[in-house]
N, CA, C and O of each residue as an XYZ file, in Angstrom:
656
protein
N      10.291     -1.353     -0.696
C       9.672     -1.476      0.473
C       8.185     -1.037      0.672
O       7.635     -0.399     -0.226
N       7.828     -1.209      1.286
C       6.362     -0.985      1.204
C       6.003      0.508      1.674
O       6.661      0.821      2.666
N       5.360      1.250      1.340
C       5.159      2.825      1.506
C       3.872      2.623      2.607
O       3.180      1.628      2.391
N       3.548      3.349      3.593
C       2.969      3.322      4.322
C       2.001      5.158      4.580
O       2.529      6.246      4.804
N       0.640      4.857      4.438
C      -0.023      6.326      4.724
C      -0.262      6.900      5.842
O      -1.188      6.603      6.597
N       0.708      7.916      6.048
C       0.970      8.705      7.255
C      -0.255      9.664      7.766
O      -0.616     10.071      8.871
N      -0.593      9.782      6.784
C      -1.509     11.069      6.961
C      -1.844     12.093      5.482
O      -1.231     12.156      4.417
N      -3.044     12.799      5.952
C      -3.610     13.807      4.924
C      -3.193     15.295      5.371
O      -3.337     15.788      6.489
N      -2.683     15.842      4.311
C      -2.084     17.721      4.080
C      -3.848     17.915      4.424
O      -4.779     17.259      3.957
N      -3.878     18.873      5.246
C      -5.190     19.501      5.464
C      -5.245     21.318      5.124
O      -6.222     22.007      4.833
N      -3.582     21.773      5.323
C      -3.969     23.324      5.015
C      -2.295     23.690      5.292
O      -1.493     23.110      6.024
N      -2.124     24.798      4.470
C      -0.833     25.144      4.822
C      -0.773     26.164      6.337
O      -1.771     26.479      6.985
N       0.322     26.462      6.592
C       0.457     26.739      8.223
C       1.684     28.377      8.136
O       2.906     28.295      8.008
N       1.062     29.406      8.226
C       2.111     30.375      7.792
C       2.484     30.786      6.501
O       1.728     30.385      5.616
N       3.382     31.433      6.167
C       3.655     32.015      5.185
C       4.965     31.423      4.667
O       5.401     31.752      3.563
N       5.553     30.607      5.408
C       7.349     30.159      5.146
C       6.941     28.597      4.591
O       7.741     27.676      4.763
N       5.886     28.417      4.045
C       5.679     27.026      3.452
C       5.451     25.716      4.210
O       5.456     24.589      3.714
N       5.250     26.045      5.499
C       5.041     25.119      6.317
C       3.122     24.164      6.052
O       2.072     24.612      5.593
N       3.342     23.327      6.389
C       2.201     22.298      5.852
C       1.467     21.708      7.311
O       2.161     21.387      8.276
N       0.280     21.636      7.317
C      -0.397     20.917      8.645
C      -1.018     19.915      8.112
O      -1.817     20.025      7.182
N      -0.592     18.521      8.840
C      -0.843     17.160      8.271
C      -1.631     16.451      9.514
O      -1.142     16.424     10.643
N      -2.815     15.918      9.216
C      -3.550     15.088     10.193
C      -3.201     13.700      9.982
O      -3.435     13.104      8.930
N      -2.592     13.153     11.075
C      -2.098     11.836     11.207
C      -3.142     10.665     10.950
O      -4.297     10.762     11.366
N      -2.758      9.717     10.351
C      -3.682      8.300     10.646
C      -3.286      7.848     12.085
O      -2.137      7.737     12.512
N      -4.403      7.617     12.727
C      -4.364      7.322     14.385
C      -3.567      6.138     14.314
O      -3.622      5.665     15.449
N      -2.873      5.418     13.616
C      -1.958      3.998     14.054
C      -0.617      4.829     13.962
O       0.443      4.203     13.950
N      -0.611      5.973     13.907
C       0.939      6.235     13.548
C       0.831      7.790     14.219
O       1.230      8.778     13.603
N       0.402      7.839     15.186
C       0.464      8.890     16.263
C       1.599      8.963     16.732
O       1.858     10.142     16.973
N       2.571      8.162     17.036
C       3.741      8.079     17.857
C       4.974      7.918     16.730
O       5.983      7.442     17.251
N       5.052      8.080     15.935
C       5.913      7.903     14.992
C       6.949      8.977     15.133
O       6.493     10.036     15.563
N       8.526      8.953     14.816
C       9.314     10.226     14.908
C       9.668      9.780     13.672
O       9.571      8.618     13.276
N      10.298     11.217     12.744
C      10.658     10.818     11.545
C      12.830     11.230     11.891
O      13.473     11.948     12.656
N      13.113     10.333     10.880
C      14.865     10.502     11.079
C      15.016     12.126     10.607
O      14.153     12.803     10.047
N      15.973     12.413     10.887
C      16.218     13.874      9.961
C      16.690     13.643      8.590
O      17.533     12.842      8.185
N      15.845     14.668      7.836
C      15.891     14.526      6.313
C      15.229     13.280      5.995
O      15.912     12.474      5.362
N      14.029     12.942      6.300
C      13.515     11.638      6.131
C      12.859     12.098      4.643
O      12.382     13.206      4.397
N      12.950     11.071      3.810
C      12.318     11.124      2.537
C      10.629     10.812      2.688
O      10.187      9.908      3.397
N       9.919     11.599      2.005
C       8.202     11.372      2.031
C       7.827     11.679      0.532
O       8.421     12.441     -0.232
N       6.675     10.895      0.275
C       6.265     11.247     -0.978
C       4.783     11.617     -0.972
O       3.983     10.993     -0.274
N       4.384     12.746     -1.839
C       3.179     13.484     -1.728
C       2.920     13.636     -3.393
O       3.640     14.233     -4.193
N       1.583     12.860     -3.677
C       0.911     13.122     -4.930
C       2.151     12.522     -5.763
O       2.448     13.326     -6.646
N       3.007     11.339     -5.785
C       3.744     10.823     -6.595
C       4.727     11.666     -6.689
O       5.335     11.903     -7.733
N       4.915     12.106     -5.740
C       6.313     12.918     -5.965
C       7.133     13.104     -4.613
O       6.585     13.234     -3.518
N       8.717     13.101     -4.847
C       9.323     12.842     -3.580
C       9.868     13.950     -3.172
O      10.270     14.842     -3.919
N       9.922     13.955     -1.666
C      10.376     15.472     -0.875
C      11.132     15.333      0.132
O      11.170     14.102      0.116
N      11.716     15.596      0.931
C      12.484     15.733      2.037
C      12.150     16.619      3.313
O      12.179     17.848      3.233
N      11.825     15.947      4.510
C      11.183     16.673      5.570
C      12.729     17.435      5.838
O      13.869     16.971      5.796
N      12.235     18.753      6.115
C      13.368     19.657      6.979
C      13.128     20.137      7.973
O      13.964     20.909      8.442
N      12.207     19.944      8.513
C      11.679     19.681      9.905
C      10.071     19.707     10.255
O       9.193     20.222      9.563
N       9.906     18.997     11.550
C       8.396     19.005     11.709
C       8.506     18.920     13.069
O       9.438     18.565     13.791
N       7.055     19.425     13.369
C       7.098     19.366     14.787
C       5.534     18.994     15.160
O       4.569     19.353     14.485
N       5.472     18.244     16.307
C       3.751     17.559     16.884
C       3.305     18.505     17.806
O       3.849     19.254     18.617
N       1.716     18.168     17.319
C       0.905     18.704     17.919
C      -0.410     18.277     18.318
O      -1.368     18.819     17.767
N      -0.596     17.452     19.131
C      -1.645     16.545     19.537
C      -1.845     15.574     18.324
O      -0.949     14.756     18.121
N      -2.975     15.589     17.472
C      -3.009     14.371     16.255
C      -2.235     15.235     14.978
O      -1.933     14.567     13.989
N      -1.987     16.352     14.977
C      -1.202     16.734     13.643
C       0.149     17.009     13.859
O       0.761     17.083     14.925
N       0.582     17.168     12.573
C       2.219     17.713     12.562
C       2.240     18.898     11.507
O       1.468     19.066     10.562
N       3.061     19.491     11.810
C       3.472     20.870     11.110
C       4.841     20.687     10.465
O       5.842     20.532     11.164
N       4.874     20.700      9.485
C       6.131     19.897      8.820
C       6.635     20.834      7.637
O       5.750     21.398      6.993
N       7.828     21.038      7.316
C       8.384     22.087      6.391
C       9.449     21.130      5.313
O      10.324     20.381      5.747
N       9.224     21.295      4.194
C       9.979     20.221      2.944
C      10.907     21.260      2.420
O      10.608     22.391      2.038
N      12.124     20.680      2.461
C      13.107     21.261      1.874
C      13.330     22.088      0.792
O      12.986     21.259     -0.051
N      13.591     22.932      0.221
C      13.615     23.412     -0.966
C      12.088     24.391     -1.070
O      12.062     25.302     -1.897
N      11.338     24.230     -0.531
C      10.052     24.490     -0.548
C       9.673     25.708      0.953
O       8.524     25.663      1.392
N      10.375     26.401      1.415
C      10.173     27.578      1.952
C       9.181     28.693      1.571
O       9.301     29.777      2.140
N       8.236     28.520      0.678
C       7.222     29.511      0.868
C       6.038     28.643      0.536
O       6.001     27.505      0.067
N       4.838     29.678      0.991
C       3.446     28.877      0.917
C       3.201     28.842     -0.482
O       2.547     27.902     -0.933
N       3.800     30.082     -1.530
C       3.565     29.470     -3.322
C       3.894     28.552     -3.511
O       3.116     28.048     -4.321
N       4.780     27.784     -3.217
C       5.486     26.680     -3.324
C       4.680     25.032     -2.812
O       4.767     23.956     -3.403
N       4.157     25.254     -1.930
C       3.385     24.196     -1.116
C       1.872     24.361     -1.312
O       1.198     23.334     -1.383
N       1.506     25.098     -1.371
C      -0.333     25.575     -1.643
C      -0.695     24.225     -2.054
O      -1.195     23.339     -1.362
N      -0.466     24.209     -2.914
C      -1.135     22.753     -4.217
C      -1.011     21.608     -3.695
O      -1.293     20.584     -4.316
N      -0.602     21.614     -2.558
C      -0.185     19.987     -1.951
C      -1.513     19.785     -0.827
O      -1.686     18.669     -0.336
N      -2.399     20.899     -0.471
C      -3.441     20.586      0.273
C      -4.271     19.793     -0.129
O      -4.683     19.853     -1.287
N      -4.800     18.651      0.961
C      -5.771     17.582      0.451
C      -4.861     16.542     -0.233
O      -5.494     15.625     -0.756
N      -3.386     16.467     -0.359
C      -2.707     15.456     -0.590
C      -2.460     14.706      0.611
O      -2.385     15.231      1.722
N      -2.294     13.070      0.311
C      -1.865     12.148      1.253
C      -0.068     12.249      1.283
O       0.540     12.520      0.246
N       0.602     12.017      2.492
C       1.820     12.008      2.719
C       2.127     10.279      3.024
O       1.384      9.662      3.788
N       2.942      9.811      2.544
C       3.206      8.420      2.515
C       4.797      8.484      2.827
O       5.473      9.418      2.398
N       5.284      7.561      3.506
C       6.728      7.075      3.332
C       6.981      5.490      3.731
O       6.106      4.625      3.685
N       8.213      5.304      4.090
C       8.224      3.956      4.456
C       9.070      3.698      5.632
O       9.788      4.646      5.950
N       9.153      2.612      6.367
C       9.652      2.156      7.408
C      11.235      2.654      7.529
O      11.729      2.762      8.651
N      11.675      2.822      6.858
C      13.179      3.325      7.021
C      13.437      4.735      7.577
O      14.473      5.185      8.068
N      12.340      5.277      7.397
C      12.281      6.709      7.111
C      11.885      7.249      9.049
O      11.789      8.370      9.548
N      11.772      6.095      9.557
C      11.273      6.502     11.291
C      12.682      6.114     12.036
O      13.450      5.248     11.616
N      12.906      6.975     13.322
C      13.672      6.991     14.004
C      13.957      5.491     14.442
O      12.955      4.775     14.460
N      14.970      4.994     14.741
C      15.024      3.538     15.025
C      15.283      3.768     16.729
O      16.068      4.473     17.363
N      14.275      2.863     17.092
C      13.935      3.255     18.447
C      15.252      2.219     19.333
O      16.112      1.525     18.790
N      15.045      2.406     20.682
C      16.384      1.537     21.258
C      15.371     -0.111     21.611
O      14.156     -0.288     21.530
N      16.398     -1.016     21.973
C      15.748     -2.289     22.109
C      14.786     -2.290     23.077
O      14.821     -1.762     24.189
N      13.763     -3.046     22.462
C      12.104     -3.646     23.575
C      11.324     -2.211     23.614
O      10.696     -2.017     24.655
N      11.266     -1.039     22.497
C      10.825     -0.146     22.242
C      10.002     -0.142     20.978
O      10.640     -0.262     19.932
N       8.546     -0.012     20.892
C       7.726     -0.233     19.722
C       7.147      0.778     19.438
O       6.648      1.498     20.302
N       7.086      1.095     17.868
C       5.782      2.053     17.650
C       4.378      1.183     17.611
O       4.289      0.011     17.248
N       3.311      2.023     18.066
C       1.894      1.190     18.241
C       1.574      0.378     16.706
O       1.144     -0.774     16.653
N       1.831      1.101     15.681
C       1.572      0.473     14.444
C       2.394     -1.174     14.087
O       2.052     -2.044     13.285
N       3.460     -1.134     14.954
C       4.107     -2.625     15.002
C       3.388     -3.575     15.420
O       3.432     -4.683     14.884
N       2.500     -3.264     16.586
C       1.917     -4.263     17.167
C       0.624     -4.902     16.872
O       0.229     -6.027     17.180
N      -0.072     -3.774     16.083
C      -1.475     -4.205     15.527
C      -1.552     -5.567     14.899
O      -0.684     -5.951     14.115
N      -2.591     -6.300     15.241
C      -2.864     -7.719     15.024
C      -1.730     -8.876     15.821
O      -1.447     -9.981     15.359
N      -1.390     -8.505     16.640
C      -0.177     -9.418     17.037
C      -1.452     -9.809     18.125
O      -2.227     -9.071     18.733
N      -1.311    -11.353     18.092
C      -1.780    -12.150     19.354
C      -1.235    -12.127     20.694
O      -0.055    -12.296     21.001
N      -2.430    -11.850     21.627
C      -2.090    -11.256     22.999
C      -2.021    -12.612     24.012
O      -2.955    -13.367     23.741
N      -1.462    -12.945     24.728
C      -1.282    -14.146     25.440
C      -1.461    -13.561     26.854
O      -1.252    -12.351     26.942
N      -1.834    -14.254     28.036
C      -1.772    -13.846     29.461
C      -0.815    -14.866     30.032
O      -0.434    -15.849     29.396
N      -0.398    -14.540     31.430
C       0.697    -15.433     31.834
C       0.472    -16.894     32.119
O       1.350    -17.555     32.674
N      -0.607    -17.383     31.777
C      -0.779    -18.701     31.973
C      -1.156    -19.208     30.282
O      -1.929    -20.150     30.107
N      -0.498    -18.449     29.058
C      -0.433    -19.074     27.521
C      -1.840    -19.114     27.307
O      -2.071    -19.973     26.457
N      -3.020    -18.487     27.757
C      -4.066    -18.413     27.033
C      -4.439    -17.594     26.361
O      -4.578    -16.520     26.948
N      -4.729    -17.597     25.141
C      -5.069    -16.666     23.702
C      -5.968    -15.261     24.406
O      -7.116    -15.673     24.570
N      -5.906    -14.249     24.725
C      -6.874    -13.076     25.070
C      -7.556    -12.908     23.541
O      -8.766    -13.043     23.363
N      -6.609    -12.596     22.468
C      -7.379    -11.504     21.051
C      -6.167    -11.143     20.424
O      -5.031    -11.604     20.537
N      -6.590    -10.309     19.800
C      -5.850     -9.200     18.838
C      -5.400     -8.172     19.479
O      -6.050     -7.978     20.506
N      -4.310     -7.206     19.259
C      -4.099     -6.018     19.294
C      -4.953     -5.515     18.292
O      -4.844     -5.997     17.165
N      -5.917     -4.488     18.538
C      -6.934     -4.055     17.438
C      -6.513     -2.490     17.311
O      -6.809     -1.958     16.241
N      -5.895     -1.746     18.227
C      -5.457     -0.464     18.402
C      -4.599      0.253     19.640
O      -4.717      0.023     20.844
N      -3.944      0.936     19.158
C      -3.183      1.566     20.628
C      -3.660      2.768     20.703
O      -3.681      3.498     19.712
N      -4.145      3.176     21.979
C      -4.783      4.557     22.194
C      -3.985      4.922     23.234
O      -3.529      4.284     24.183
N      -3.870      6.349     22.807
C      -3.235      7.313     23.992
C      -3.866      8.425     24.396
O      -4.053      9.479     23.788
N      -4.306      7.964     25.917
C      -5.066      8.461     26.981
C      -4.525     10.041     27.119
O      -5.245     10.981     27.457
N      -3.116     10.130     26.790
C      -2.293     11.691     27.035
C      -1.586     11.409     28.518
O      -0.503     11.923     28.795
N      -2.322     10.524     29.464
C      -1.249     10.045     30.454
C      -0.618      8.610     30.066
O       0.469      8.346     30.580
N      -1.057      7.900     29.420
C      -0.313      6.485     28.954
C      -1.292      6.039     27.991
O      -2.483      6.348     27.953
N      -0.535      5.137     27.079
C      -1.047      4.105     26.020
C      -1.576      3.015     26.768
O      -1.127      2.497     27.790
N      -3.051      2.619     25.815
C      -3.431      1.278     26.202
C      -3.618      0.657     25.161
O      -4.003      1.372     24.236
N      -3.460     -0.751     24.858
C      -3.664     -2.020     24.014
C      -5.120     -1.979     24.127
O      -5.727     -2.080     25.192
N      -5.731     -1.801     22.796
C      -7.089     -2.679     22.786
C      -7.361     -3.660     22.234
O      -7.694     -3.695     21.050
N      -7.247     -4.935     23.202
C      -7.704     -6.049     22.611
C      -9.065     -6.459     22.161
O     -10.118     -6.200     22.745
N      -8.895     -7.249     20.856
C     -10.098     -7.400     20.464
C     -10.558     -9.149     20.830
O     -10.359     -9.877     19.857
N     -11.026     -9.747     21.856
C     -11.617    -11.158     22.046
C     -12.250    -11.564     20.692
O     -12.856    -10.836     19.905
N     -11.926    -13.140     20.577
C     -12.895    -13.923     19.949
C     -14.229    -13.504     19.664
O     -14.625    -13.183     18.543
N     -15.088    -13.517     20.977
C     -16.085    -13.143     21.068
C     -16.501    -11.615     20.840
O     -17.546    -11.077     21.207
N     -15.466    -11.068     20.169
C     -15.824     -9.775     19.658
C     -15.881     -8.674     21.185
O     -16.335     -7.564     20.904
N     -15.581     -8.806     22.354
C     -15.086     -8.234     23.235
C     -14.085     -7.369     23.382
O     -13.035     -7.832     22.936
N     -13.972     -6.146     23.891
C     -12.565     -5.077     23.843
C     -12.051     -5.366     25.116
O     -12.937     -5.729     25.889
N     -10.899     -5.329     25.611
C     -10.208     -5.571     26.626
C      -9.052     -4.237     26.475
O      -8.340     -4.038     25.490
N      -9.090     -3.493     27.611
C      -7.845     -2.405     27.692
C      -6.969     -2.894     28.516
O      -7.337     -3.446     29.554
N      -5.480     -2.751     28.138
C      -4.255     -2.940     28.745
C      -3.543     -1.989     28.907
O      -3.262     -1.291     27.934
N      -3.063     -1.697     30.144
C      -1.859     -0.494     29.927
C      -0.687     -0.905     29.131
O      -0.464     -2.111     29.020
N      -0.053     -0.199     28.666
C       0.955     -0.459     27.782
C       2.391     -0.060     28.807
O       3.266      0.726     28.443
N       2.388     -0.494     29.596
C       3.316     -0.648     30.678
C       4.283     -1.623     31.221
O       3.815     -2.745     31.026
N       5.309     -1.682     31.754
C       5.579     -2.903     31.671
C       5.495     -3.998     32.719
O       5.998     -5.116     32.613
N       4.827     -3.556     33.693
C       3.985     -4.252     34.708
C       2.852     -5.244     33.941
O       2.646     -6.421     34.234
N       2.364     -4.690     33.184
C       1.330     -5.514     32.212
C       1.846     -5.967     31.080
O       1.323     -7.073     30.937
N       2.604     -5.760     30.137
C       3.086     -5.935     28.856
C       4.361     -6.487     28.905
O       5.287     -5.679     28.837
N       4.730     -8.079     29.042
C       5.873     -8.267     29.499
C       6.863     -8.883     28.511
O       8.028     -9.211     28.741
N       6.139     -8.984     27.299
C       6.930     -9.253     26.051
C       6.198     -8.912     25.092
O       4.976     -9.059     25.097
N       6.936     -8.357     24.041
C       6.433     -8.253     22.511
C       7.437     -9.125     21.687
O       8.549     -9.183     22.212
N       7.324     -9.682     20.742
C       7.887    -10.511     20.166
C       7.609    -10.437     18.582
O       6.766    -11.281     18.277
N       8.082     -9.651     17.426
C       7.605     -9.164     16.446
C       7.510    -10.415     15.337
O       6.560    -10.562     14.568
N       8.709    -11.307     15.407
C       9.076    -12.505     14.753
C       7.802    -13.324     15.148
O       7.066    -13.699     14.235
N       7.519    -13.597     16.322
C       6.344    -14.531     16.664
C       5.061    -14.395     16.427
O       4.152    -15.194     16.201
N       5.141    -13.128     16.524
C       3.712    -11.996     16.466
C       3.187    -12.240     17.599
O       2.027    -12.638     17.488
N       3.666    -12.144     18.930
C       2.719    -12.252     20.089
C       3.132    -11.068     20.992
O       4.153    -10.389     20.877
N       2.005    -10.929     22.048
C       2.420     -9.956     22.823
C       2.091    -10.941     24.239
O       1.001    -11.512     24.279
N       2.852    -11.074     25.131
C       2.553    -11.829     26.579
C       2.312    -10.666     27.883
O       3.116     -9.887     28.395
N       0.895    -10.908     28.159
C       0.626     -9.675     29.238
C       0.563    -10.417     30.740
O       0.500    -11.647     30.725
N       0.577     -9.777     31.955
C       0.304    -10.009     32.895
C      -0.907     -9.784     33.278
O      -1.123     -8.598     33.026
N      -1.990    -10.343     33.832
C      -3.140     -9.923     34.094
C      -3.487     -9.942     35.577
O      -2.936    -10.830     36.227
N      -4.224     -9.197     36.160
C      -4.679     -9.243     37.698
C      -6.049     -9.046     37.834
O      -6.636     -8.286     37.063
N      -6.595     -9.604     38.669
C      -8.121     -9.635     39.103
C      -8.917     -8.429     38.929
O      -8.435     -7.488     39.559
N     -10.148     -8.099     38.179
C     -10.197     -7.158     37.483
C     -10.140     -6.178     36.365
O     -10.719     -5.134     36.062
N      -9.063     -7.054     35.801
C      -8.347     -5.931     34.895
C      -9.247     -6.377     33.593
O      -9.583     -5.482     32.817
N      -9.676     -7.821     33.311
C     -10.573     -8.578     32.499
C     -12.027     -8.478     32.635
O     -12.762     -9.152     31.912
């Protein structure tokens, strides 16, 4: 299975071996399974626990609960595979899953491709890049995003006057 670059370890956090990770912007909404397996500097580790803080994650590795055991990991990249993420319920998706999908309006007209999912703190927005390089922001709520089909690689949206 393909490895995914989740982020970069930037520092230790406290004395008990916790590490601070800056997340890749495409993976801000991920949730790890319990005891998720991760790879750091080509070595395999198990996440004992983690907590999110905006664009960073503070995490602890199993059998590495001492700052002296993890200090050498500063500056390294953290990678994992898709199977280490929590399974979402039906019709829920992680933002990275819909990147590059074609977006169609209610009239089956191609609007563009999903370039990024932006989290404003209040709600998520889909940034759609049109063929003429224009950006469209569409709220990622059921009223506007009617269907996401990963197999067909499409997102169907409802547009209203003034949205485009």
